[in-house]
C-alpha positions, -999 to 999 in steps of 0.1 A, spaced: 199 -739 -211 230 -746 -230 263 -758 -215 281 -726 -224 273 -690 -235 294 -662 -248 280 -640 -220 263 -646 -187 247 -617 -169 237 -618 -133 206 -596 -127 177 -589 -150 167 -554 -139 175 -523 -161 213 -527 -163 212 -565 -170 183 -563 -195 198 -534 -215 232 -551 -218 216 -584 -227 196 -567 -255 227 -550 -268 249 -581 -269 222 -604 -282 215 -580 -310 252 -583 -319 248 -620 -324 262 -633 -291 247 -661 -270 235 -644 -238 221 -659 -206 206 -637 -179 204 -652 -144 179 -635 -121 171 -644 -85 135 -631 -85 105 -641 -105 90 -618 -131 63 -609 -106 88 -599 -79 114 -583 -101 124 -547 -90 97 -543 -64 116 -520 -40 96 -491 -54 63 -491 -73 65 -459 -93 97 -446 -109 104 -422 -137 128 -416 -165 135 -385 -187 119 -390 -221 151 -378 -238 171 -406 -221 145 -432 -231 148 -420 -267 186 -416 -266 190 -453 -256 160 -465 -277 143 -480 -246 109 -496 -248 81 -471 -252 50 -468 -229 16 -452 -234 -15 -445 -214 -36 -475 -207 -9 -501 -212 -7 -510 -175 29 -497 -172 25 -460 -180 15 -438 -149 20 -402 -159 40 -376 -178 51 -341 -168 71 -314 -186 79 -290 -157 102 -292 -127 100 -263 -102 128 -259 -77 120 -239 -46 138 -222 -17 135 -238 18 103 -218 25 86 -228 -8 94 -195 -25 114 -181 -55 105 -210 -79 130 -218 -107 113 -235 -137 132 -262 -156 115 -276 -187 120 -314 -188 98 -342 -203 96 -371 -178 76 -403 -180 64 -421 -148 59 -459 -149 53 -489 -127 88 -502 -121 81 -539 -120 59 -536 -152 87 -517 -170 115 -541 -160 94 -570 -172 89 -551 -205 127 -546 -207 131 -584 -201 108 -592 -230 127 -567 -251 160 -584 -244 144 -618 -251 131 -606 -284 167 -599 -294 177 -635 -285 188 -633 -249 177 -661 -226 165 -654 -190 163 -679 -162 143 -667 -131 145 -679 -95 181 -686 -101 205 -675 -73 241 -669 -81 266 -690 -61 300 -684 -75 321 -677 -105 340 -706 -120 377 -699 -124 401 -720 -145 438 -712 -142 429 -680 -124 404 -667 -150 366 -667 -151 353 -694 -174 318 -699 -161 292 -694 -134 276 -716 -108 240 -709 -96 211 -726 -79 179 -731 -99 148 -749 -85 169 -764 -58 196 -778 -81 231 -765 -87 238 -755 -123 271 -748 -139 273 -729 -172 304 -719 -191 310 -684 -204 337 -661 -217 323 -629 -201 305 -627 -168 287 -594 -161 276 -583 -126 243 -564 -129 230 -577 -96 223 -543 -80 234 -530 -47 244 -565 -34 270 -568 -62 270 -606 -55 295 -614 -83 320 -587 -77 321 -593 -40 327 -630 -45 358 -627 -67 393 -633 -53 408 -602 -36 435 -600 -63 412 -604 -93 414 -567 -103 381 -552 -90 372 -538 -56 353 -561 -32 338 -535 -9 302 -538 3 279 -508 8 275 -495 44 251 -470 57 276 -443 49 276 -453 12 239 -451 4 211 -426 2 180 -434 22 147 -427 5 112 -426 18 82 -422 -5 48 -412 9 19 -418 -15 -6 -391 -5 -42 -380 -11 -52 -344 -7 -79 -337 19 -98 -315 -6 -105 -326 -43 -78 -313 -66 -68 -317 -103 -43 -345 -108 -8 -334 -98 12 -334 -130 43 -313 -120 75 -320 -101 84 -297 -72 118 -300 -57 131 -285 -25 169 -287 -26 176 -279 10 156 -308 24 163 -332 -5 125 -334 -7 101 -334 -37 65 -337 -46 58 -355 -79 30 -373 -97 18 -407 -87 -2 -436 -102 -40 -437 -99 -38 -450 -63 -28 -416 -49 -28 -379 -58 9 -374 -55 41 -386 -40 61 -368 -13 97 -380 -13 125 -374 11 161 -385 8 191 -383 32 225 -397 40 231 -415 73 197 -430 81 159 -429 74 155 -410 107 178 -383 95 155 -379 65 125 -378 89 140 -348 107 142 -330 74 106 -341 65 93 -326 97 111 -293 90 98 -294 54 62 -297 67 68 -269 91 83 -244 65 66 -253 32 29 -247 27 12 -275 8 -24 -284 4 -35 -306 34 -30 -343 27 -30 -377 43 -7 -406 36 -22 -437 20 10 -458 19 48 -456 22 78 -471 6 114 -470 18 147 -481 2 182 -471 -5 203 -462 -35 242 -463 -38 257 -429 -32 295 -431 -32 322 -430 -59 319 -458 -85 344 -485 -90 379 -474 -101 378 -502 -127 347 -519 -141 366 -547 -158 389 -577 -152 397 -609 -171 363 -621 -184 344 -598 -161 324 -566 -163 305 -547 -135 277 -522 -142 247 -504 -127 242 -503 -90 267 -531 -86 293 -506 -97 277 -477 -77 268 -459 -109 241 -433 -99 235 -397 -108 254 -376 -82 228 -347 -83 198 -369 -74 209 -405 -68 189 -420 -97 205 -451 -111 182 -465 -137 196 -445 -166 229 -434 -151 245 -467 -161 234 -467 -197 263 -445 -209 288 -471 -195 268 -500 -209 267 -485 -244 305 -482 -244 308 -517 -228 287 -533 -256 310 -519 -283 342 -528 -266 331 -562 -254 318 -571 -288 353 -564 -303 370 -583 -274 348 -614 -280 352 -616 -318 363 -649 -333 360 -668 -300 386 -647 -282 387 -645 -245 380 -609 -232 410 -601 -211 413 -571 -188 435 -554 -213 410 -559 -241 381 -546 -220 402 -517 -205 389 -491 -231 355 -493 -213 372 -477 -183 390 -451 -203 362 -440 -226 337 -438 -197 359 -417 -175 369 -394 -204 332 -385 -205 304 -390 -180 328 -405 -154 348 -373 -148 316 -352 -149 299 -374 -123 331 -374 -102 332 -336 -102 296 -332 -89 299 -361 -64 331 -346 -49 318 -310 -48 284 -319 -33 299 -336 -3 308 -302 12 288 -278 -9 254 -290 5 266 -284 40 250 -250 48 222 -235 68 186 -230 58 192 -192 62 220 -192 36 201 -214 11 171 -192 12 191 -160 8 210 -173 -22 179 -189 -37 161 -155 -34 188 -137 -52 193 -164 -79 230 -167 -69 248 -201 -68 213 -218 -65 204 -201 -97 186 -213 -128 218 -212 -148 240 -231 -123 213 -257 -116 210 -262 -153 248 -266 -156 249 -293 -129 222 -311 -148 243 -310 -179 224 -282 -196 245 -252 -205 274 -236 -189 283 -209 -164 298 -176 -176 318 -148 -159 286 -128 -153 271 -157 -133 303 -160 -112 305 -123 -106 268 -123 -94 275 -152 -70 306 -134 -55 286 -102 -50 257 -119 -32 281 -140 -11 298 -108 1 265 -91 6 251 -121 25 281 -122 48 278 -84 54 241 -88 63 245 -119 85 227 -143 61 259 -163 54 286 -174 78 322 -174 66 326 -211 74 297 -220 51 314 -202 22 347 -219 31 330 -253 29 313 -245 -4 344 -231 -21 365 -259 -7 340 -284 -21 342 -268 -55 380 -268 -55 382 -304 -44 356 -314 -70 376 -298 -97 408 -316 -86 390 -349 -87 376 -342 -121 410 -333 -135 424 -366 -121 396 -386 -138 403 -367 -170 438 -383 -168 425 -418 -164 452 -442 -177 448 -456 -213 462 -490 -202 464 -509 -169 501 -502 -167 499 -470 -147 466 -478 -130 481 -485 -95 497 -450 -94 464 -435 -106 445 -453 -78 469 -441 -51 463 -405 -60 425 -411 -64 424 -426 -29 441 -395 -15 417 -372 -33 385 -390 -22 398 -392 13 402 -355 14 368 -350 0 349 -372 24 313 -382 19 280 -365 24 275 -385 56 305 -368 71 288 -334 73 259 -323 95 237 -296 79 224 -270 103 186 -273 107 
């Protein structure tokens, strides 16, 4: 290791590896500090997946059958009602991979561009000189190491070890994730009791936040369940899922559990000589909780802005890095905020209502589901159909007025949050006023953990 680098990144999983690659390609000296070994990196889950379009969009390393990383590919996602009926097909090309193997491949990809990675290195603290970050201190092989840098990036995952260690007045939030701020996930790797062709489709059951998806060769499929509050809350939905949805008989061969951040991201990702990305910044997709590619839009912007801020040996001040905040929230940031805010209340409804609207392709319709996923829009005809079936459902007793109030209120609050993010300040000058209003809006929205779905 050198005595100083342009950039030090804490965390070598997807966010850290991608940013390291981008900055090394631009000619900067980059060091990545990772607490795990290559063998233990990103081991929370074995199998994960990414949309092929996102892999191509961000020019990520490719995989292929037989390479030890590739697991499967599928091109169809079917969304079902709570009773496993009324399927809605969405065409989407998805690649499944072993997560540890793919993260190691991304590390090699970053190293090929010139980034250095030191493993088994535990972050201790940022080094501040005259109140600004100028380096990092970490422990490697039992020894304390100090390395200078101009930019310190926190890509350490849910623990956000760098962000949470900074002084309270440094310019970024220090919160830690609680049980209310995460999505609990349990994966059951299953084998069907009778021989079947390999499962190469994705089935999603929105009401239960449950899915059946392909697996690696160790199992026939994966049955996943997610929930706010606790794993036990998810188990209640899993038992209801098993009761109401007919699947081929199966037995479980192994299980995995974990959590993913599910709360609004940081208001600001930057400070003097500092940048926070990925799970450390709570950047996950609000419609499904996935985080691997959710952060890449921010990182792409960050690489461009940070490169300019670091030119000619300059120190990247908060002001110089601020366009990262502005550009992100002008795009994906405000869109994610809308869905996250709306979902908190909108998903709080009964199985009866969900099944009725699913059956009539209203609200939980192909077009609206596609719009939430960023594919297409919703026109007047779709809105009129939704209103008609809401009124019809209330008249026939399938929908309670309080459920519609919650759904409509969720939509209104989501729209207000989105409009506020669309007015994100172009400079730090008016940021405190923006934060005060954002706090009020998010407080009124609440979180998914605040609401109890009727089961």
